[in-house]
TORTI-432872 format. One record per residue: residue in one letter; x, z, y of N, C-alpha, C in turn. Coordinates in pm, 1 decimal, always signed. Layout:
BEGIN
+---+----------+----------+----------+----------+----------+----------+----------+----------+----------+
: r :      n_u :      n_w :      n_v :     ca_u :     ca_w :     ca_v :      c_u :      c_w :      c_v :
+---+----------+----------+----------+----------+----------+----------+----------+----------+----------+
: a :        X :        Z :        Y :        X :        Z :        Y :        X :        Z :        Y :
...
+---+----------+----------+----------+----------+----------+----------+----------+----------+----------+
END
This chain:
BEGIN
+---+----------+----------+----------+----------+----------+----------+----------+----------+----------+
: r :      n_u :      n_w :      n_v :     ca_u :     ca_w :     ca_v :      c_u :      c_w :      c_v :
+---+----------+----------+----------+----------+----------+----------+----------+----------+----------+
: m :  +7995.2 :  +2781.0 :  -2261.8 :  +8000.1 :  +2696.1 :  -2143.6 :  +8141.1 :  +2640.0 :  -2127.9 :
: g :  +8241.6 :  +2725.0 :  -2111.1 :  +8381.0 :  +2682.6 :  -2113.6 :  +8424.2 :  +2580.9 :  -2010.0 :
: t :  +8369.4 :  +2587.8 :  -1887.8 :  +8411.7 :  +2492.2 :  -1785.6 :  +8546.6 :  +2534.7 :  -1730.2 :
: s :  +8629.1 :  +2436.1 :  -1701.6 :  +8759.0 :  +2467.0 :  -1643.4 :  +8749.6 :  +2454.9 :  -1491.8 :
: l :  +8837.6 :  +2525.5 :  -1425.2 :  +8840.6 :  +2522.8 :  -1279.6 :  +8899.0 :  +2391.2 :  -1230.6 :
: k :  +8846.5 :  +2343.4 :  -1118.7 :  +8895.0 :  +2221.0 :  -1056.2 :  +8949.6 :  +2255.4 :   -919.0 :
: s :  +9068.4 :  +2206.5 :   -889.1 :  +9129.6 :  +2228.3 :   -758.0 :  +9092.2 :  +2115.2 :   -663.6 :
: h :  +9056.9 :  +2152.5 :   -542.1 :  +9030.8 :  +2056.1 :   -435.6 :  +9093.2 :  +2110.8 :   -308.0 :
: n :  +9140.1 :  +2021.7 :   -224.6 :  +9190.1 :  +2062.0 :    -93.8 :  +9073.8 :  +2068.1 :     +3.4 :
: v :  +9073.5 :  +2170.8 :    +86.2 :  +8977.2 :  +2183.0 :   +194.4 :  +9053.8 :  +2216.4 :   +321.6 :
: v :  +8994.0 :  +2183.0 :   +433.3 :  +9053.2 :  +2216.8 :   +562.8 :  +8966.3 :  +2326.6 :   +622.5 :
: v :  +9026.0 :  +2442.7 :   +641.3 :  +8955.3 :  +2559.3 :   +692.7 :  +9013.7 :  +2593.1 :   +828.4 :
: n :  +8931.4 :  +2579.3 :   +930.6 :  +8975.5 :  +2606.3 :  +1068.0 :  +9103.9 :  +2531.1 :  +1101.6 :
: g :  +9110.2 :  +2406.2 :  +1058.3 :  +9223.9 :  +2321.3 :  +1089.9 :  +9343.6 :  +2335.3 :   +998.0 :
: h :  +9337.2 :  +2423.0 :   +899.4 :  +9448.4 :  +2444.5 :   +806.9 :  +9409.2 :  +2400.4 :   +666.8 :
: r :  +9492.6 :  +2317.3 :   +607.0 :  +9465.8 :  +2268.8 :   +471.8 :  +9500.3 :  +2375.9 :   +369.4 :
: t :  +9408.1 :  +2395.4 :   +275.8 :  +9430.4 :  +2491.0 :   +168.5 :  +9366.4 :  +2436.4 :    +41.8 :
: s :  +9397.1 :  +2496.9 :    -68.9 :  +9343.3 :  +2453.2 :   -197.2 :  +9255.2 :  +2563.5 :   -253.5 :
: m :  +9144.3 :  +2522.4 :   -313.8 :  +9056.0 :  +2617.4 :   -381.4 :  +9031.6 :  +2569.2 :   -523.4 :
: r :  +9028.3 :  +2664.3 :   -615.6 :  +8997.3 :  +2633.7 :   -756.3 :  +8861.7 :  +2694.5 :   -787.9 :
: l :  +8765.9 :  +2605.0 :   -813.2 :  +8630.0 :  +2646.6 :   -845.4 :  +8580.5 :  +2571.4 :   -967.5 :
: e :  +8477.7 :  +2624.5 :  -1029.7 :  +8413.8 :  +2556.1 :  -1139.9 :  +8347.6 :  +2428.9 :  -1086.7 :
: p :  +8338.8 :  +2324.8 :  -1170.0 :  +8272.8 :  +2200.9 :  -1125.3 :  +8131.4 :  +2226.7 :  -1073.2 :
: e :  +8060.5 :  +2321.3 :  -1133.6 :  +7924.9 :  +2353.0 :  -1088.6 :  +7925.2 :  +2411.9 :   -947.2 :
: m :  +8029.3 :  +2487.9 :   -914.5 :  +8039.1 :  +2543.3 :   -779.2 :  +8068.9 :  +2433.7 :   -677.1 :
: w :  +8153.6 :  +2338.0 :   -713.2 :  +8179.0 :  +2225.1 :   -623.6 :  +8050.3 :  +2146.6 :   -600.5 :
: e :  +7972.3 :  +2129.7 :   -708.2 :  +7844.9 :  +2059.1 :   -696.4 :  +7747.7 :  +2137.2 :   -606.6 :
: a :  +7745.1 :  +2268.8 :   -621.1 :  +7659.5 :  +2352.1 :   -536.6 :  +7700.3 :  +2339.2 :   -389.9 :
: l :  +7831.4 :  +2339.3 :   -362.5 :  +7877.7 :  +2322.5 :   -224.2 :  +7838.2 :  +2186.1 :   -168.6 :
: r :  +7846.9 :  +2082.6 :   -252.2 :  +7803.6 :  +1949.1 :   -207.4 :  +7654.7 :  +1949.5 :   -175.2 :
: d :  +7575.5 :  +2013.0 :   -260.4 :  +7430.8 :  +2020.8 :   -236.6 :  +7400.3 :  +2093.5 :   -105.0 :
: i :  +7467.5 :  +2206.5 :    -83.4 :  +7445.3 :  +2283.6 :    +39.4 :  +7489.0 :  +2202.3 :   +161.0 :
: s :  +7604.4 :  +2138.3 :   +151.4 :  +7654.0 :  +2062.0 :   +266.8 :  +7560.1 :  +1947.5 :   +302.5 :
: l :  +7504.3 :  +1881.4 :   +202.0 :  +7407.5 :  +1774.5 :   +229.8 :  +7280.9 :  +1831.3 :   +293.2 :
: r :  +7232.6 :  +1940.6 :   +239.3 :  +7109.3 :  +2001.8 :   +290.0 :  +7126.6 :  +2051.6 :   +434.2 :
: e :  +7244.6 :  +2102.7 :   +466.8 :  +7270.0 :  +2160.8 :   +598.6 :  +7336.5 :  +2063.0 :   +696.2 :
: n :  +7362.9 :  +1941.2 :   +650.0 :  +7428.3 :  +1840.0 :   +733.2 :  +7564.6 :  +1889.1 :   +785.3 :
: l :  +7641.3 :  +1947.0 :   +695.0 :  +7776.1 :  +1994.5 :   +724.1 :  +7869.3 :  +1939.4 :   +618.0 :
: s :  +7995.3 :  +1927.0 :   +651.2 :  +8093.2 :  +1890.3 :   +549.4 :  +8130.5 :  +2016.2 :   +470.3 :
: i :  +8189.5 :  +1996.9 :   +354.6 :  +8237.9 :  +2111.7 :   +277.0 :  +8343.6 :  +2186.6 :   +357.9 :
: n :  +8427.1 :  +2115.1 :   +431.2 :  +8526.9 :  +2180.5 :   +516.7 :  +8459.2 :  +2270.1 :   +620.0 :
: q :  +8351.5 :  +2221.4 :   +681.4 :  +8280.5 :  +2301.6 :   +781.0 :  +8216.3 :  +2424.3 :   +717.1 :
: l :  +8156.1 :  +2407.7 :   +600.3 :  +8098.1 :  +2522.5 :   +529.1 :  +8204.8 :  +2626.7 :   +499.4 :
: c :  +8317.8 :  +2581.6 :   +446.0 :  +8426.3 :  +2675.4 :   +411.9 :  +8479.8 :  +2745.1 :   +536.5 :
: s :  +8484.1 :  +2674.2 :   +649.1 :  +8529.1 :  +2736.0 :   +774.2 :  +8431.9 :  +2843.8 :   +819.1 :
: l :  +8301.4 :  +2818.0 :   +806.0 :  +8201.7 :  +2919.6 :   +840.6 :  +8213.3 :  +3041.3 :   +749.2 :
: v :  +8228.3 :  +3016.4 :   +619.3 :  +8243.1 :  +3126.6 :   +523.7 :  +8368.4 :  +3207.0 :   +556.4 :
: n :  +8476.4 :  +3138.8 :   +588.4 :  +8601.9 :  +3205.9 :   +621.4 :  +8585.9 :  +3299.1 :   +741.3 :
: k :  +8503.1 :  +3261.8 :   +838.6 :  +8485.0 :  +3343.3 :   +958.2 :  +8410.0 :  +3472.8 :   +930.0 :
: v :  +8326.7 :  +3474.0 :   +825.7 :  +8245.5 :  +3593.5 :   +800.1 :  +8293.8 :  +3674.9 :   +680.5 :
: r :  +8393.5 :  +3626.1 :   +607.7 :  +8436.8 :  +3699.8 :   +488.0 :  +8514.3 :  +3824.7 :   +527.2 :
: d :  +8508.8 :  +3921.2 :   +437.1 :  +8583.5 :  +4044.8 :   +460.2 :  +8724.9 :  +4026.2 :   +406.9 :
: r :  +8767.0 :  +4112.5 :   +318.5 :  +8903.6 :  +4104.5 :   +266.2 :  +8913.7 :  +4024.9 :   +136.7 :
: s :  +8804.0 :  +3968.4 :    +93.3 :  +8806.5 :  +3891.2 :    -31.0 :  +8878.0 :  +3758.5 :     -8.9 :
: s :  +8914.4 :  +3695.4 :   -117.9 :  +8976.1 :  +3564.0 :   -107.0 :  +8871.2 :  +3463.0 :    -62.1 :
: l :  +8915.9 :  +3352.6 :     -7.3 :  +8823.4 :  +3247.4 :    +34.9 :  +8744.3 :  +3196.3 :    -85.3 :
: t :  +8810.1 :  +3178.2 :   -197.6 :  +8742.5 :  +3128.6 :   -317.3 :  +8629.8 :  +3222.1 :   -358.8 :
: s :  +8656.7 :  +3349.9 :   -361.1 :  +8554.9 :  +3448.4 :   -396.2 :  +8442.0 :  +3447.5 :   -293.5 :
: a :  +8476.7 :  +3441.8 :   -166.3 :  +8375.6 :  +3440.7 :    -60.1 :  +8286.3 :  +3317.0 :    -70.0 :
: v :  +8343.4 :  +3202.6 :   -107.3 :  +8264.4 :  +3080.4 :   -122.0 :  +8167.0 :  +3094.0 :   -238.8 :
: r :  +8211.8 :  +3154.1 :   -347.4 :  +8121.8 :  +3176.0 :   -462.3 :  +8005.0 :  +3265.7 :   -422.7 :
: v :  +8034.6 :  +3375.1 :   -353.8 :  +7930.5 :  +3468.3 :   -310.8 :  +7836.2 :  +3399.9 :   -212.1 :
: f :  +7891.6 :  +3320.5 :   -121.4 :  +7809.8 :  +3246.7 :    -25.6 :  +7711.5 :  +3154.1 :    -97.9 :
: a :  +7759.4 :  +3076.4 :   -194.6 :  +7672.3 :  +2983.1 :   -267.1 :  +7561.0 :  +3058.9 :   -339.2 :
: l :  +7594.5 :  +3170.8 :   -400.8 :  +7494.1 :  +3251.7 :   -468.0 :  +7391.2 :  +3302.6 :   -366.8 :
: a :  +7437.4 :  +3355.6 :   -255.1 :  +7347.3 :  +3408.4 :   -152.0 :  +7258.7 :  +3297.7 :    -95.0 :
: y :  +7315.3 :  +3179.1 :    -77.8 :  +7239.1 :  +3066.0 :    -24.4 :  +7121.3 :  +3032.7 :   -116.6 :
: f :  +7150.2 :  +3015.4 :   -245.1 :  +7044.3 :  +2976.9 :   -337.5 :  +6947.2 :  +3091.3 :   -365.2 :
: r :  +6992.4 :  +3216.1 :   -355.7 :  +6900.0 :  +3328.5 :   -366.9 :  +6803.0 :  +3328.2 :   -248.8 :
: s :  +6853.4 :  +3293.4 :   -130.0 :  +6767.4 :  +3285.3 :    -12.5 :  +6664.6 :  +3173.4 :    -28.1 :
: v :  +6708.9 :  +3060.5 :    -81.3 :  +6616.0 :  +2949.8 :   -106.3 :  +6506.6 :  +2995.1 :   -202.3 :
: a :  +6545.9 :  +3062.2 :   -309.3 :  +6448.4 :  +3109.6 :   -407.8 :  +6352.5 :  +3211.2 :   -345.9 :
: a :  +6404.3 :  +3301.8 :   -263.6 :  +6318.4 :  +3401.8 :   -198.7 :  +6218.6 :  +3334.0 :   -105.9 :
: n :  +6263.0 :  +3231.4 :    -34.8 :  +6173.5 :  +3159.1 :    +55.5 :  +6063.3 :  +3087.7 :    -20.2 :
: l :  +6089.1 :  +3048.6 :   -143.4 :  +5984.9 :  +2985.4 :   -224.6 :  +5875.8 :  +3085.8 :   -258.8 :
: d :  +5914.0 :  +3212.8 :   -276.6 :  +5818.6 :  +3316.9 :   -313.2 :  +5746.9 :  +3377.5 :   -193.1 :
: e :  +5808.4 :  +3376.7 :    -76.5 :  +5753.6 :  +3445.6 :    +40.6 :  +5617.3 :  +3394.8 :    +86.0 :
: p :  +5590.2 :  +3262.3 :    +92.6 :  +5457.3 :  +3220.9 :   +138.5 :  +5345.7 :  +3281.9 :    +53.8 :
: a :  +5370.7 :  +3298.6 :    -73.4 :  +5270.7 :  +3359.8 :   -160.8 :  +5250.0 :  +3506.4 :   -124.0 :
: a :  +5351.2 :  +3568.1 :    -65.3 :  +5341.0 :  +3708.9 :    -26.9 :  +5279.4 :  +3724.8 :   +111.8 :
: g :  +5241.4 :  +3612.9 :   +174.7 :  +5173.6 :  +3619.8 :   +303.0 :  +5260.3 :  +3601.5 :   +425.5 :
: r :  +5389.5 :  +3576.7 :   +408.2 :  +5476.2 :  +3553.4 :   +524.6 :  +5469.0 :  +3408.3 :   +565.7 :
: h :  +5469.2 :  +3385.8 :   +694.3 :  +5467.1 :  +3249.6 :   +747.5 :  +5606.3 :  +3189.3 :   +734.5 :
: p :  +5617.6 :  +3062.7 :   +689.6 :  +5749.9 :  +3001.5 :   +669.8 :  +5838.2 :  +3003.2 :   +794.2 :
: m :  +5780.7 :  +2998.8 :   +913.8 :  +5861.9 :  +2996.7 :  +1035.6 :  +5928.7 :  +3131.4 :  +1063.1 :
: t :  +5879.9 :  +3240.2 :  +1001.6 :  +5939.9 :  +3372.0 :  +1025.3 :  +6046.2 :  +3406.6 :   +922.2 :
: m :  +6063.5 :  +3322.3 :   +821.2 :  +6161.0 :  +3350.2 :   +716.1 :  +6299.3 :  +3302.9 :   +759.6 :
: p :  +6404.1 :  +3377.9 :   +725.7 :  +6538.4 :  +3332.8 :   +762.3 :  +6574.6 :  +3204.5 :   +688.0 :
: q :  +6647.6 :  +3119.1 :   +754.2 :  +6695.9 :  +2997.4 :   +691.4 :  +6805.8 :  +3034.5 :   +592.4 :
: p :  +6820.2 :  +2957.3 :   +484.0 :  +6919.2 :  +2993.3 :   +381.2 :  +7061.2 :  +3007.1 :   +435.2 :
: l :  +7102.9 :  +2917.1 :   +524.2 :  +7239.5 :  +2925.1 :   +576.8 :  +7257.8 :  +3053.5 :   +657.1 :
: d :  +7158.6 :  +3086.8 :   +739.0 :  +7164.5 :  +3210.0 :   +818.6 :  +7176.6 :  +3331.2 :   +727.1 :
: a :  +7088.6 :  +3336.7 :   +627.4 :  +7085.6 :  +3451.3 :   +536.4 :  +7214.7 :  +3462.8 :   +456.5 :
: a :  +7265.0 :  +3351.2 :   +407.9 :  +7385.3 :  +3354.5 :   +323.7 :  +7509.1 :  +3395.7 :   +402.0 :
: l :  +7514.8 :  +3358.0 :   +528.8 :  +7630.7 :  +3392.7 :   +610.5 :  +7613.3 :  +3526.8 :   +681.1 :
: g :  +7489.9 :  +3577.2 :   +685.3 :  +7464.6 :  +3701.2 :   +756.9 :  +7471.8 :  +3681.7 :   +907.2 :
: l :  +7440.4 :  +3561.5 :   +952.7 :  +7442.9 :  +3528.5 :  +1094.9 :  +7306.5 :  +3476.6 :  +1137.6 :
: t :  +7282.0 :  +3479.3 :  +1267.0 :  +7162.3 :  +3415.4 :  +1319.4 :  +7191.8 :  +3268.2 :  +1342.1 :
: r :  +7088.0 :  +3188.4 :  +1357.4 :  +7105.2 :  +3044.4 :  +1382.6 :  +7187.4 :  +3021.8 :  +1509.7 :
: q :  +7166.9 :  +3105.2 :  +1613.0 :  +7241.6 :  +3089.8 :  +1737.3 :  +7390.8 :  +3114.2 :  +1714.7 :
: q :  +7424.3 :  +3212.7 :  +1632.8 :  +7565.3 :  +3240.4 :  +1603.3 :  +7626.9 :  +3126.2 :  +1523.9 :
: i :  +7551.1 :  +3069.8 :  +1430.4 :  +7603.3 :  +2958.6 :  +1350.5 :  +7630.2 :  +2838.7 :  +1439.2 :
: v :  +7537.2 :  +2808.7 :  +1528.0 :  +7556.3 :  +2694.9 :  +1618.6 :  +7677.9 :  +2718.0 :  +1706.6 :
: a :  +7696.2 :  +2840.6 :  +1754.6 :  +7811.2 :  +2872.5 :  +1839.5 :  +7942.2 :  +2863.3 :  +1761.2 :
: e :  +7940.5 :  +2900.7 :  +1633.9 :  +8060.8 :  +2902.3 :  +1550.1 :  +8084.0 :  +2771.7 :  +1476.4 :
: r :  +7981.4 :  +2686.5 :  +1470.1 :  +7986.8 :  +2565.4 :  +1389.4 :  +8102.4 :  +2475.5 :  +1432.0 :
: p :  +8192.2 :  +2446.2 :  +1340.1 :  +8300.9 :  +2354.9 :  +1372.4 :  +8244.8 :  +2217.1 :  +1406.1 :
: q :  +8302.5 :  +2154.7 :  +1503.9 :  +8255.7 :  +2022.3 :  +1544.3 :  +8305.0 :  +1916.8 :  +1448.7 :
: r :  +8217.8 :  +1822.5 :  +1414.8 :  +8257.1 :  +1709.2 :  +1330.8 :  +8333.6 :  +1609.2 :  +1416.5 :
: p :  +8443.8 :  +1557.4 :  +1364.8 :  +8515.2 :  +1455.5 :  +1440.9 :  +8427.2 :  +1331.5 :  +1455.1 :
: v :  +8438.3 :  +1268.0 :  +1570.0 :  +8358.0 :  +1149.0 :  +1597.5 :  +8423.2 :  +1026.3 :  +1539.3 :
+---+----------+----------+----------+----------+----------+----------+----------+----------+----------+
END
């Protein structure tokens, strides 16, 4: 595979920082941000609020993995008899928060 890391600046809770991720991870973050109607900066700010002692870069990688694992699990759940409305949303599951907590913590987009 041999992909090299790409640096991008992000603004996390109002502070500019740089993250080095694989191009595929940047693409995954773009996909998630489009699906959730959030900017990458807003996603990174949410991840930053729930991360433990890991680096932001590591926490973002784990978040993206958890997000897509949740999406995959939701694809399998209806077959197992669960109603789609009772399944956790991918963003909720990946962050370990409820939708109400995410809305309360969600950084506001500038107008």
